[in-house]
Each structure stands twice: as C-alpha cells, then as structure tokens.
VMD Tcl script that draws the C-alpha trace (Angstrom):
set ca {
  {62.68 -29.85 -74.41}
  {62.52 -32.65 -71.84}
  {60.75 -35.65 -73.35}
  {60.07 -39.30 -72.66}
  {59.48 -42.14 -75.12}
  {57.72 -45.28 -73.92}
  {57.96 -48.41 -76.08}
  {54.91 -50.67 -76.20}
  {55.27 -53.99 -78.10}
  {52.15 -55.53 -79.62}
  {51.33 -58.66 -81.62}
  {48.57 -58.18 -84.20}
  {46.56 -61.03 -85.75}
  {45.55 -61.16 -89.40}
  {41.89 -61.66 -90.22}
  {43.01 -64.13 -92.89}
  {46.49 -65.57 -93.52}
  {48.45 -63.13 -95.70}
  {50.37 -65.06 -98.37}
  {53.59 -63.50 -99.67}
  {56.62 -64.76 -101.58}
  {58.37 -65.05 -98.20}
  {55.74 -67.24 -96.64}
  {52.38 -66.68 -95.01}
  {51.82 -64.25 -92.15}
  {49.25 -64.98 -89.44}
  {50.62 -62.52 -86.87}
  {52.54 -59.24 -87.04}
  {54.75 -57.76 -84.32}
  {54.91 -53.97 -84.01}
  {56.24 -51.51 -81.44}
  {54.30 -48.35 -80.57}
  {56.19 -45.28 -79.38}
  {54.46 -42.93 -76.90}
  {56.20 -39.53 -76.97}
  {55.44 -37.24 -74.00}
  {56.90 -34.12 -72.37}
  {56.43 -32.95 -68.74}
  {55.78 -29.34 -69.77}
  {52.81 -30.48 -71.89}
  {51.22 -33.09 -69.59}
  {48.06 -33.51 -71.70}
  {49.86 -34.12 -74.99}
  {50.98 -37.47 -76.38}
  {52.37 -38.48 -79.75}
  {52.09 -42.06 -80.99}
  {54.15 -43.65 -83.75}
  {54.59 -47.19 -85.01}
  {57.77 -49.15 -85.66}
  {57.03 -52.21 -87.79}
  {60.00 -53.88 -89.51}
  {59.13 -56.73 -91.86}
  {60.81 -60.05 -90.99}
  {63.51 -61.13 -93.44}
  {63.00 -57.99 -95.54}
  {63.62 -54.74 -93.65}
  {67.25 -53.61 -93.50}
  {66.68 -53.01 -89.77}
  {65.11 -56.41 -89.08}
  {67.69 -57.09 -86.38}
  {67.82 -59.96 -83.85}
  {68.27 -57.34 -81.09}
  {65.69 -54.93 -82.54}
  {64.08 -54.10 -79.18}
  {67.46 -53.27 -77.63}
  {68.44 -51.07 -80.60}
  {65.04 -49.34 -80.51}
  {65.38 -48.66 -76.77}
  {68.90 -47.29 -77.19}
  {67.84 -44.95 -80.00}
  {64.82 -43.72 -78.02}
  {67.08 -42.92 -75.04}
  {69.39 -40.96 -77.37}
  {66.43 -39.00 -78.76}
  {65.31 -38.23 -75.20}
  {68.82 -36.95 -74.38}
  {68.73 -34.78 -77.52}
  {65.46 -33.17 -76.45}
  {63.39 -34.88 -79.12}
  {65.69 -33.94 -82.00}
  {66.36 -36.61 -84.64}
  {69.82 -37.29 -86.06}
  {68.72 -38.15 -89.61}
  {72.17 -39.24 -90.75}
  {72.41 -41.82 -87.96}
  {68.76 -42.89 -88.10}
  {68.48 -43.43 -91.87}
  {69.98 -46.92 -91.32}
  {66.91 -47.79 -89.22}
  {63.96 -46.81 -91.44}
  {61.21 -48.44 -89.37}
  {62.51 -46.77 -86.20}
  {62.92 -43.41 -87.94}
  {59.36 -43.63 -89.27}
  {57.99 -44.37 -85.80}
  {59.87 -41.44 -84.27}
  {59.04 -38.97 -87.06}
  {55.34 -39.70 -86.85}
  {55.16 -39.83 -83.03}
  {56.79 -36.40 -82.79}
  {54.57 -34.96 -85.51}
  {51.46 -36.35 -83.79}
  {52.64 -34.84 -80.49}
  {52.97 -31.33 -81.92}
  {49.86 -31.48 -84.15}
  {47.66 -32.80 -81.33}
  {45.55 -34.63 -83.89}
  {45.60 -37.69 -86.14}
  {45.21 -35.19 -89.00}
  {48.97 -34.80 -89.31}
  {48.96 -32.35 -92.24}
  {46.29 -29.92 -93.41}
  {45.01 -31.42 -96.68}
  {41.61 -32.16 -98.27}
  {42.14 -35.76 -97.09}
  {42.78 -34.77 -93.46}
  {39.73 -32.49 -93.54}
  {37.56 -35.39 -94.73}
  {36.87 -33.64 -98.05}
  {38.61 -36.11 -100.39}
  {39.64 -39.75 -100.40}
  {42.90 -41.23 -101.67}
  {42.45 -43.67 -104.57}
  {43.96 -47.05 -103.63}
  {44.53 -50.39 -105.31}
  {42.73 -53.54 -104.19}
  {45.35 -56.06 -103.04}
  {44.99 -59.74 -103.96}
  {47.01 -62.04 -101.71}
  {48.85 -65.10 -102.97}
  {46.95 -68.36 -102.79}
  {45.56 -71.10 -104.99}
  {43.65 -70.26 -108.15}
  {40.16 -70.40 -106.61}
  {41.09 -68.35 -103.54}
  {42.71 -65.63 -105.64}
  {39.78 -65.60 -108.06}
  {37.33 -65.17 -105.17}
  {39.37 -62.23 -103.84}
  {39.43 -60.61 -107.30}
  {35.68 -60.88 -107.76}
  {35.07 -59.43 -104.28}
  {37.31 -56.41 -105.04}
  {35.56 -55.81 -108.35}
  {32.14 -55.94 -106.69}
  {33.36 -53.43 -104.09}
  {34.13 -50.94 -106.85}
  {37.91 -51.09 -107.16}
  {39.27 -49.73 -110.45}
  {42.88 -50.76 -109.77}
  {43.79 -54.28 -108.63}
  {47.22 -55.50 -107.62}
  {47.97 -59.22 -107.68}
  {50.94 -60.83 -106.00}
  {52.27 -63.45 -108.40}
  {55.04 -66.02 -108.29}
  {53.52 -68.41 -105.76}
  {51.49 -70.68 -108.04}
  {52.03 -71.94 -111.57}
  {52.71 -69.07 -114.00}
  {50.14 -70.41 -116.48}
  {47.48 -70.35 -113.74}
  {48.42 -66.77 -112.89}
  {48.09 -65.82 -116.55}
  {44.67 -67.49 -116.59}
  {43.59 -65.36 -113.61}
  {44.66 -62.20 -115.39}
  {42.99 -63.33 -118.61}
  {39.79 -63.97 -116.65}
  {39.80 -60.35 -115.46}
  {40.57 -59.00 -118.93}
  {37.77 -61.08 -120.47}
  {35.32 -59.17 -118.27}
  {36.97 -55.77 -117.85}
  {39.06 -53.68 -120.26}
  {42.11 -51.73 -119.11}
  {39.95 -48.59 -119.09}
  {37.63 -50.24 -116.57}
  {40.20 -52.06 -114.38}
  {43.88 -51.18 -114.07}
  {45.95 -54.27 -113.28}
  {49.27 -54.26 -111.44}
  {51.25 -57.37 -110.58}
  {53.98 -57.86 -107.99}
  {56.43 -60.70 -108.60}
  {58.48 -60.05 -105.43}
  {61.59 -61.14 -107.34}
  {60.13 -64.51 -108.33}
  {61.37 -64.55 -111.97}
  {64.89 -65.59 -112.96}
  {66.93 -63.28 -115.22}
  {66.90 -65.97 -117.90}
  {63.12 -66.30 -118.21}
  {62.02 -62.85 -117.03}
  {61.83 -61.19 -120.45}
  {59.68 -63.95 -121.92}
  {57.29 -63.73 -118.97}
  {57.17 -59.93 -119.22}
  {56.24 -60.19 -122.90}
  {53.41 -62.59 -122.15}
  {52.13 -60.43 -119.30}
  {52.26 -57.32 -121.47}
  {49.71 -58.90 -123.84}
  {47.16 -58.51 -121.04}
  {47.45 -54.71 -121.01}
  {48.81 -54.44 -117.46}
  {49.82 -51.17 -115.84}
  {53.14 -52.43 -114.42}
  {55.03 -55.20 -112.67}
  {56.85 -54.81 -109.38}
  {60.27 -56.32 -108.86}
  {60.29 -59.04 -111.58}
  {63.70 -60.37 -110.47}
  {65.21 -60.31 -107.00}
  {66.97 -57.19 -105.79}
  {70.69 -56.60 -106.22}
  {71.02 -57.55 -109.89}
  {71.39 -54.01 -111.23}
  {72.77 -54.91 -114.64}
  {70.02 -57.44 -115.34}
  {67.31 -55.15 -113.97}
  {68.59 -52.24 -116.08}
  {68.41 -54.47 -119.17}
  {64.83 -55.39 -118.33}
  {63.72 -51.80 -117.68}
  {65.20 -50.69 -121.01}
  {63.76 -53.55 -123.11}
  {60.59 -54.70 -121.33}
  {57.25 -54.04 -123.07}
  {55.72 -53.87 -119.57}
  {56.65 -50.96 -117.24}
  {58.73 -52.06 -114.23}
  {58.39 -50.70 -110.68}
  {61.13 -51.14 -108.07}
  {60.24 -52.03 -104.48}
  {62.62 -54.37 -102.62}
  {65.42 -52.97 -104.80}
  {65.29 -49.73 -102.79}
  {65.86 -51.34 -99.38}
  {69.15 -50.46 -97.71}
  {70.06 -47.49 -99.92}
  {69.80 -44.80 -97.31}
  {71.90 -41.83 -98.43}
  {70.92 -39.42 -101.19}
  {74.05 -40.42 -103.15}
  {73.09 -44.11 -103.00}
  {69.57 -43.31 -104.21}
  {70.90 -41.25 -107.11}
  {73.29 -44.02 -108.12}
  {70.63 -46.74 -108.03}
  {67.99 -44.82 -109.99}
  {70.50 -43.56 -112.55}
  {71.84 -47.07 -113.10}
  {68.53 -48.92 -113.41}
  {66.15 -46.21 -114.72}
  {62.88 -47.97 -113.80}
  {59.54 -46.70 -115.02}
  {58.25 -46.47 -111.41}
  {59.40 -46.76 -107.82}
  {57.21 -47.68 -104.82}
  {57.82 -45.85 -101.56}
  {57.27 -47.63 -98.24}
  {58.41 -45.35 -95.40}
  {59.00 -48.22 -92.95}
  {61.35 -49.86 -95.47}
  {62.78 -46.99 -97.48}
  {64.06 -44.40 -95.04}
  {61.07 -43.09 -93.12}
  {59.26 -39.98 -94.32}
  {62.50 -38.05 -94.83}
  {64.02 -40.85 -96.92}
  {60.79 -41.25 -98.87}
  {60.86 -37.59 -99.81}
  {64.43 -38.01 -101.08}
  {63.39 -40.99 -103.24}
  {60.48 -39.01 -104.68}
  {62.61 -35.91 -105.41}
  {65.28 -37.98 -107.17}
  {62.70 -39.99 -109.15}
  {61.02 -36.82 -110.38}
  {64.37 -35.44 -111.59}
  {64.68 -38.54 -113.79}
  {60.99 -38.56 -114.89}
  {60.39 -41.80 -112.98}
  {56.84 -42.29 -111.72}
  {56.10 -43.31 -108.14}
  {53.42 -44.20 -105.66}
  {53.29 -44.81 -101.90}
  {52.42 -48.05 -100.15}
  {51.98 -49.18 -96.56}
  {53.87 -52.29 -95.44}
  {51.50 -54.22 -93.18}
  {51.48 -51.59 -90.45}
  {48.49 -51.28 -88.15}
  {46.13 -48.31 -88.46}
  {48.61 -46.10 -86.56}
  {51.24 -46.47 -89.27}
  {48.69 -46.58 -92.08}
  {47.15 -43.28 -91.00}
  {50.55 -41.58 -90.81}
  {51.50 -42.82 -94.29}
  {48.13 -41.78 -95.74}
  {48.30 -38.32 -94.15}
  {51.81 -37.85 -95.60}
  {50.80 -39.30 -98.97}
  {47.95 -36.78 -99.24}
  {50.42 -33.88 -99.18}
  {51.73 -34.89 -102.63}
  {48.40 -35.07 -104.50}
  {49.66 -37.96 -106.65}
  {46.75 -39.05 -108.91}
  {47.91 -42.69 -109.20}
  {46.17 -45.28 -106.99}
  {48.25 -45.76 -103.86}
  {48.79 -48.97 -101.85}
  {47.12 -47.96 -98.61}
  {44.64 -50.71 -97.81}
  {46.77 -53.07 -95.76}
  {46.29 -51.44 -92.35}
  {42.75 -52.80 -92.19}
  {43.82 -56.45 -92.18}
  {43.95 -57.19 -88.46}
  {41.33 -58.50 -86.03}
  {42.83 -56.50 -83.15}
  {43.76 -53.29 -84.93}
  {43.97 -49.89 -83.25}
  {40.83 -47.82 -83.76}
  {41.42 -45.00 -86.22}
  {39.02 -42.80 -88.25}
  {39.94 -44.53 -91.51}
  {37.42 -46.06 -93.88}
  {37.55 -47.61 -97.35}
  {34.67 -46.47 -99.56}
  {34.68 -48.18 -102.95}
  {38.27 -47.71 -104.11}
  {39.31 -44.78 -101.88}
  {40.70 -44.49 -98.36}
  {38.96 -41.75 -96.34}
  {39.82 -40.03 -93.09}
  {36.58 -39.50 -91.18}
  {36.95 -36.50 -88.89}
}
mol new
graphics top color blue
foreach p $ca { graphics top sphere $p radius 0.5 }
foreach p [lrange $ca 0 end-1] q [lrange $ca 1 end] { graphics top cylinder $p $q radius 0.2 }
display resetview
C-alpha cells in the first residue's frame, strides 16, 4: 500500500507546573504523525510520539531526524513496521502503531470494548505532583473531594518526614479500604537507607511504592523486593530493555511485586504486551500508565488498556494537564476515565 506520513511538531503548555524528581515541566514537546494513503483519500490516522527528556531511551539530540528517517522507511515498506528495528525507539513505535491503527479503524475507538462503546469507565489513580507540603496537601484534598479512591503521590522532593506527615494526614481521615495510597519515589532513596524508609512507609498501609532506588541496581533492588514489607513496582527500571529475552532476564532477576507499563517508554504497544505476558508468567502484577502525552496518546493508551480488563486503578489522568490539548472525547468522572462517544 502506498502511504505517506507527515510529522507535525507541537509544544504543549501545562496548566500548572508539573514537579518531578527530574525537575519541573512547564512545556512538553510532542510530534504528531499523520498517516494517509492515496487510495483512501478520506482516511487519516493520527499517532503521537512523545519521548520524555532525560528519561526515554530514545530521547536523542537528533530525534526529529531519526523520526523522519524511520517514517520514510515505513513509507517505503508500505506501512509495515519492522518491530525488531523499532523496539529501540519506543516513543516512535508507539506513534506509528497507533497512527496506523487509527487509520484502519476510522475512529478514535481503536478497539471494540465496553470502554470504547462508552459503557464503562477505567478506574484511575489521582496523581499528586511534587511540591511543598501545603501545595501537595491541597492537591490531595481536591482529589479526595472529587471522589478518587486511589491516590498516587510522587515523593522524594521534600523532606521525608514531611512526606510521611502528608501520608499520615490522609490515613488519619481515610482507612486503606476507603483510599488506596501509592507512592512513587522515582529512585530517590539510596540503597543504604531504602529498607528503613520502606519499613516506615509500610506502617501507613500503602498499596505499593514505585522505583524506591534508581534503576540499574539489580542486586540491591532484588534484595529490596524480597525483604520489603511494602510491595515494590518497577517503572524506570524497565526502560531500555527491548527484547523479550532482556525482559525475561530482568523480571526473573528482580522479581518485583508489580511492574508499570508506559508504552512510550517501554516498547510501544507490542513491547507492553510482552512485558505483561512475561509478568503474568511470574505472577507479577501490573498496571498501565500514560507518560505526559497529550489526549492523542492518552486515548490510544486508554483504548489499549481497556482490552485487558485489569481491575487495578490505572495511571491514565495525565493527558488532561495541558491548556492547549487536542480535543478528544475523554472525560474524568469521579475516579474513572470515560470515552464519550
């Protein structure tokens, strides 16, 4: 099939500064792919490529040139994707996979599910961004008032005792049956003090902690996952492991309680499915999260997520963070993301 892929760069602006362990984002650069074919002049497929600065394995200084080269190759291959070659570029693979699927489906409802038919929402966690004590507390109270039953806090930016106080504040008002609490350390703990901090956090009846120590320390992480009283979820640890053999080796070595799948970071949709299949073989839990994509990427991830019917709250609220987002029939009602047909 003859096809053409146009690349459209865009800078998005956050409604409020988004604090992370790698600094604070005020803008976000993404590239939209428009997939067309002369024999179907009224069809278009749109996908989003959104690598995260200083985190994605394909956050390259010449990203636009690499993206253009790959798109020309896909055009020459008639729209076929070379998964073995593309797995090294997860954000590009994700954009291409979803643009092509959108093209052939002819609808933002990319799979036929209760979610895509507007019959069911996907439970999501309420995300609390890093900030000072009062700012984080205000965010927490707003999420609770909105009806969220699962809240995720990014920790590691302010004093640990203040972060414990925030969590204790929540627990003094809501039991674990009322509010599920997840925390994300983004690798902020050191291997020497991580276990002590995990023990103190576990006293607050948390669901899990993401990435307590920085990625790449397999032996230390495996020790933590085997001894920690608090379940550990891997996130950044999965970045850059793109073949099935690498995924098997990592999960077998570390044996986390959970993994978190972000298609733009962890191998696109195809790579995400490999992570999930391997995790399930080892009885490792998982959930799916967006990674600061706009509504184009968020919708694609949510549509894909809905095909698995995973009952855990997913991390799919971040696409609604921008002042100049792309219009999409997505809506958060209480603690669920809905697709409004």
